[in-house]
Steps between C-alpha positions, in 0.01 A plus 500: 500500500217571253247237393202587278260228399223575246482861603236709321398866532211632298356857470178638364555782256215654289292197568765255384725265693872568472714197587805681637634173634361172369618189683864595569734239646838639610770408749789729597768389735668702770788700356375497136490806273205477262386746236128501408457614139221520243301751302269761659202333654668163530455487881850595616397771745201305626728208572744726685212648705393150602856408589524815712172428682357824356230296317340163561431235240145400429598137477803281561764493768791736576746392769778729616760321709249231565222740610170487309447865429124475455473392861636834618268782607579858392705566818710189461552572128620852593752350742630266228543791257684709761730225632562271205452694181675803357347693211667713228273686261550680172385830650730486811219606741731713713326764715621847386492667841714232669876470477658204325577337837142561628362341183714193544384469863129514408440125533614525861185708579278204408693239698351378826847385619742778400863389472724760673770424246287596205615870485865388484408242236325770297811722502715200403264413211505855377876502511498167312282644222716810468280745692696517820563874453134575418318380813350843566409576141139504386399278204460805274875558540584156358522371143266223387763232548580627852131497593470140388808401694346664806180304435703178486662585835153558644387161364790325671507680836273242671720212373222341292532145365342603171565807282234583241590757229233630259667656192782640717682658207195625311547869588880505474754589234723219382791578725281526810321182397828307486597630848168388644520157330852456633370577849213249469753243379712566804196450724442166330864397548464574867245220510169686472207371291415753229200507261507782244230598250619649173384539143862553385676186386843654557407576860361149542827351382657616825299230681623139482140384457230654281132416518290633211123549535237546239120532556536421867691172451863404504612469140864420565721435802877488434545266798263241348 
C-alpha cells in the first residue's frame, strides 16, 4: 500500500537546514499495523504528514496504492485525504459547538460524493466505541478517553484504507490509553492499515511492527 523511495524533507530554520527526513525507504503492506518511534526531532511526525498527504517531500517518491502522490495537485490530494485516509491526533480536534454525532459526520461535508449510508455508519461506529448513548453530547461533556474514541469514529466514518494516528494516547490517563489502544487494535484486526506515531515504547509494543527513526533516517525496522 505504501512505498517510499529515498524520501527527503528539509526545512530552513534560523538560517540552517534541518533534515527532517533524509532519504527514507519504507514499504508498508495493506493490513499492517506499524508504530513509528524515535526521540523528539527524529522525523516521526514529518513522516506521518507525508504519508497523510499533508506535506510533500522535497525529493524521492511516495506511492500510495500505486499512485505517485507528487503527481497530484492540491485538489486531488484533498480528495485522497478525504476518501482514503483517516486521521487521529493527540489533541482530538473535536469542534466544541457540535454534538458528538455532528463531529463524526464532519468528513461528509468535504465529500463530493456523499454516501447516504454515512449517518447510519456514524451511529454504528459510535455505538461500537461505547458512545452510542452520547450522540447528542458536546465534546466538553466527555472525558479525554471518550473524546479520543469519538475522534477515532470520525476517522473511520469514510471507510478509509489507511488510519494514521499521531500520539493517540498522549493526552490520556493509563486506563483511557489502554481502551484507545484496544480499539485501534480492533480496527487493525478488521483488516485496516494502521500507522501510529508514539514516543512511548510500551504503546509501540501494541503494534506487530516497529520502525524507529533517528535524525530523519530509519535506524531500525523490526520487519527487517
